C-alpha positions in Angstrom: 4.6 25.5 8.3 6.4 23.9 11.2 5.7 26.9 13.4 2.0 26.8 12.4 1.7 23.1 13.1 3.4 23.5 16.5 1.0 26.4 17.4 -2.0 24.4 16.3 -0.9 21.4 18.2 -0.4 23.5 21.4 -3.9 25.0 21.0 -5.6 21.7 20.3 -3.8 19.7 23.0 -3.9 22.0 26.0 -6.6 20.8 28.4 -8.5 22.7 31.0 -6.0 22.0 33.7 -3.0 23.0 31.6 -1.7 19.5 31.0 -0.9 17.9 27.7 -2.6 14.7 26.6 -0.7 12.0 24.9 -2.3 12.4 21.4 0.5 13.7 19.2 -1.2 15.1 16.1 -2.6 18.5 15.2 -6.1 18.9 14.0 -4.9 19.3 10.4 -2.9 16.1 10.5 -5.7 14.2 12.2 -8.2 15.3 9.5 -5.7 14.1 6.8 -5.3 10.7 8.5 -9.1 10.2 9.0 -9.7 11.1 5.3 -7.0 8.8 4.0 -8.0 5.8 6.0 -11.7 6.4 5.4 -11.2 6.5 1.6 -9.1 3.4 1.8 -11.7 1.6 3.8 -14.6 2.5 1.6 -12.8 2.2 -1.8 -10.9 -0.9 -0.7 -14.0 -2.6 0.6 -15.9 -2.0 -2.7 -12.9 -3.0 -4.8 -12.4 -6.3 -2.8 -16.0 -7.3 -3.2 -16.1 -6.4 -6.9 -12.8 -8.2 -7.6 -14.1 -11.3 -5.7 -16.9 -11.6 -8.3 -14.4 -11.2 -11.1 -12.1 -13.9 -9.7 -14.9 -16.4 -9.8 -14.8 -16.3 -13.6 -11.0 -16.4 -13.9 -8.6 -19.4 -14.2 -7.8 -20.5 -10.7 -4.6 -22.3 -11.9 -3.0 -19.1 -13.1 -0.2 -17.7 -11.0 -1.4 -14.2 -11.6 -4.9 -15.1 -10.4 -3.4 -16.7 -7.3 -1.5 -13.5 -6.7 -4.6 -11.3 -7.1 -6.5 -13.6 -4.7 -3.8 -13.2 -2.1 -3.9 -9.4 -2.8 -7.6 -9.4 -1.9 -6.8 -11.3 1.3 -4.1 -8.9 2.4 -6.2 -5.9 1.6 -9.0 -7.4 3.6 -6.8 -8.0 6.7 -5.7 -4.3 6.6 -9.3 -3.1 6.2 -10.2 -5.0 9.4 -7.8 -2.9 11.4 -8.7 0.4 9.8 -11.8 1.0 12.1 -9.6 0.8 15.2 -7.3 3.5 13.7 -10.2 5.7 12.9 -11.5 5.3 16.4 -8.2 6.4 17.8 -7.9 9.4 15.5 -11.4 10.5 16.3 -11.4 9.9 20.0 -7.7 10.8 20.4 -7.2 8.0 22.9 -6.2 4.4 22.5 -8.5 2.1 24.5 -7.5 -1.4 23.1 -4.2 -1.9 25.0 -0.6 -1.9 23.7 -0.4 -5.5 22.3 -3.3 -4.8 20.0 -1.8 -1.4 19.1 1.4 -3.2 18.0 -0.7 -5.6 15.9 -2.7 -2.8 14.2 0.5 -0.8 13.6 2.4 -3.9 12.2 -0.5 -4.7 9.8 0.1 -1.5 7.8 3.7 -2.5 7.2 2.9 -6.1 6.5 0.2 -5.1 4.1 2.5 -2.7 2.3 5.4 -5.2 1.7 3.1 -8.1 0.9 1.2 -5.9 -1.6 4.6 -4.9 -3.1 5.6 -8.5 -3.4 2.4 -9.6 -5.1 2.7 -6.7 -7.5 6.2 -7.7 -8.5 5.2 -11.4 -8.9 2.3 -10.4 -11.1 4.3 -8.0 -13.3 7.1 -10.5 -13.8 4.7 -13.2 -14.9 2.9 -10.9 -17.3 6.2 -9.8 -18.8 7.3 -13.4 -19.3 4.2 -14.0 -21.3 4.5 -10.7 -23.2 8.1 -11.5 -24.3 6.9 -15.0 -25.2 9.4 -16.7 -22.8 6.4 -18.5 -21.5 3.0 -19.2 -23.2 1.3 -19.3 -19.8 2.4 -19.6 -16.2 0.0 -21.9 -14.3 0.0 -24.4 -11.5 -0.6 -28.0 -12.4 -3.3 -28.4 -9.8 -5.4 -26.2 -7.5 -3.6 -27.8 -4.5 -0.3 -26.4 -5.8 -1.8 -22.9 -5.9 -3.1 -23.3 -2.3 0.2 -24.6 -1.2 2.1 -21.7 -2.7 -0.2 -19.2 -1.1 0.0 -21.0 2.2 3.8 -21.0 2.1 3.8 -17.2 1.8 1.4 -16.7 4.7 3.3 -19.3 6.9 6.5 -17.4 6.2 4.8 -14.2 7.3 3.4 -15.8 10.5 6.7 -17.4 11.4 9.1 -14.6 10.6 7.3 -11.2 10.5 4.6 -11.5 13.1 6.9 -12.6 16.0 9.4 -9.8 15.1 6.6 -7.2 15.3 5.0 -8.6 18.4 8.1 -9.1 20.4 10.7 -6.6 19.2 8.3 -3.8 18.1 8.1 -1.2 20.8 10.7 -2.9 23.0 13.3 -0.1 23.2 11.2 2.4 25.1 8.3 2.8 27.5 5.1 3.9 25.7 1.8 5.2 27.1 -1.0 2.7 26.8 -3.4 5.5 25.7 -1.2 6.5 22.8 -0.7 4.3 19.8 1.5 4.2 16.7 4.4 6.0 18.4 7.4 3.7 18.2 10.1 6.2 17.0 12.4 5.2 19.9 13.2 2.0 18.0 15.1 4.1 15.4 17.8 4.8 18.0 19.1 1.3 17.3 21.8 1.0 14.6 20.4 -2.4 13.5 16.9 -0.9 13.0 18.4 2.0 11.0 20.4 -0.3 8.8 17.3 -2.5 8.1 15.3 0.6 7.2 17.9 2.0 4.9 18.3 -1.4 3.2 14.5 -1.7 2.6 14.3 1.9 1.3 17.1 1.4 -1.2 15.6 -2.0 -2.3 12.1 -0.5 -2.9 13.5 2.5 -4.8 15.7 0.4 -7.1 13.0 -2.2 -7.8 10.5 0.6 -8.6 12.9 2.2 -11.1 13.5 -1.1 -12.8 9.8 -1.8 -13.0 9.0 1.6 -14.4 11.7 1.4 -17.0 10.6 -2.0 -18.3 7.0 -1.0 -18.4 7.8 2.2 -20.4 9.8 0.1 -22.8 6.9 -2.4 -23.3 4.3 0.4 -23.8 6.5 2.0 -26.5 6.8 -1.4 -28.2 3.1 -2.0 -28.0 2.3 1.5 -29.3 4.6 1.0 -32.3 3.1 -2.4 -33.1 -0.6 -1.4 -32.9 -0.4 2.3 -33.7 -3.8 2.8 -35.4 -5.7 0.2 -33.4 -4.0 0.8 -30.0 -7.0 1.9 -28.0 -9.1 -1.1 -29.1 -6.5 -3.8 -28.7 -6.5 -6.1 -25.8 -2.7 -6.1 -25.4 -2.7 -2.4 -24.8 -5.3 -2.7 -21.9 -3.3 -5.5 -20.4 -0.3 -3.2 -20.3 -2.4 -0.4 -18.8 -3.3 -2.7 -15.9 0.4 -3.4 -15.5 1.0 0.4 -15.4 -1.6 0.7 -12.6 0.5 -1.6 -10.4 3.5 0.6 -10.9 1.5 3.9 -10.4 0.3 2.5 -7.1 3.8 1.8 -6.0 5.0 5.2 -7.0 2.1 7.1 -5.5 1.5 5.1 -2.3 4.7 3.3 -1.4 7.7 5.3 -2.8 6.9 8.6 -1.1 6.7 7.0 2.3 10.1 5.3 1.8 11.8 8.5 0.5 10.5 10.5 3.4 11.5 7.7 5.7 15.2 8.2 4.9 14.9 11.8 6.0 12.8 10.9 9.0 15.3 8.4 10.4 18.0 11.1 10.4 16.0 13.9 12.0 13.4 12.0 14.1 14.7 13.7 17.3 15.1 17.1 15.8 11.4 18.1 15.1 8.5 16.8 17.0 6.1 17.1 14.1 8.2 14.7 11.9 6.4 11.8 13.5 3.0 13.2 12.5 4.3 13.7 8.9 5.6 10.1 8.9 2.1 8.9 9.9 0.6 10.9 7.0 3.0 9.3 4.5 2.2 5.9 6.0 -1.5 6.5 5.6 -0.9 7.0 1.9 0.2 3.3 1.7 -3.3 2.3 2.7 -4.7 3.9 -0.4 -3.2 1.0 -2.4 -6.4 -0.8 -1.4 -8.0 1.2 -4.2 -6.1 -0.8 -6.8 -8.6 -3.6 -7.0 -11.4 -1.0 -7.8 -9.2 0.5 -10.5 -8.5 -2.9 -12.0 -12.2 -3.7 -12.2 -13.0 -0.3 -13.7 -10.2 -0.4 -16.3 -11.3 -3.9 -17.4 -14.9 -3.0 -17.9 -16.3 -2.6 -21.4 -18.1 0.6 -20.5 -14.8 2.3 -19.5 -13.1 1.1 -22.7 -16.0 2.4 -24.8 -15.9 5.8 -23.2 -12.1 6.0 -23.8 -12.6 5.1 -27.5 -15.4 7.7 -27.9 -13.3 10.4 -26.3 -10.3 9.5 -28.5 -12.5 9.6 -31.6 -13.8 13.1 -30.7 -10.4 14.4 -30.0 -9.2 13.0 -33.4 -12.1 14.7 -35.2 -11.4 18.0 -33.5 
């Protein structure tokens, strides 16, 4: 596969005068990137709009509601940068200067880790209520909810944005017409250490979340065995499972591949393209809001119940 990708890249990138343009991806990788970000842009946009209407009817003092509102915001910020990525992958040339490239590139990572954070917060709160350690977890006033959200975003602006804007792409010289190629940063031991720490943390937290959710689903299944599909508690746990599935499908593969990529980034030229493909999968987490809306709809639940009844009859 590596030989085929190298051959395709050579055929696609040779120009009429025999020179090689800066665009690093093969036609196959480019098609995958365009498809992934296009699906994320369309599905994420529809999901964000649909969830906005749902949030109007929800309790704004709830901590989980506040987390979902912030999730809509962070998805929206990522979706604003997606058209620039698509323009680059289609035209194969970056025309928006390097500082904006750093911002667009950083937004994918900021989106991924903020989404992961809001998922964990939402799951922990839901589990506290499930185990009856808390009847409900709410802010006393709307101002407190706004202050908590503002604190998160201020922390991002103060700590993450300067790091990405100043340190990101500082170790090497990069072509202004090429974007999202900052692999030279991985030559620093501090950057490698930070990456490995994040990879281990994400993997461990994901395993803990999955284990707890399986335990809860088994407990719910035993409690409501015959009325499971029509019980509200079951569907609440299904929504929790959606969070974990998004983490496992969108976030975990990128981090696992990242561990290999850091070690062999200078060995194979196409590893950088594969890293971009795995990174593009993280943008598909924008589809979570659409899945939440669909899983909570009455029509979806009715169809599941009808399907279950037919299977039982058979």
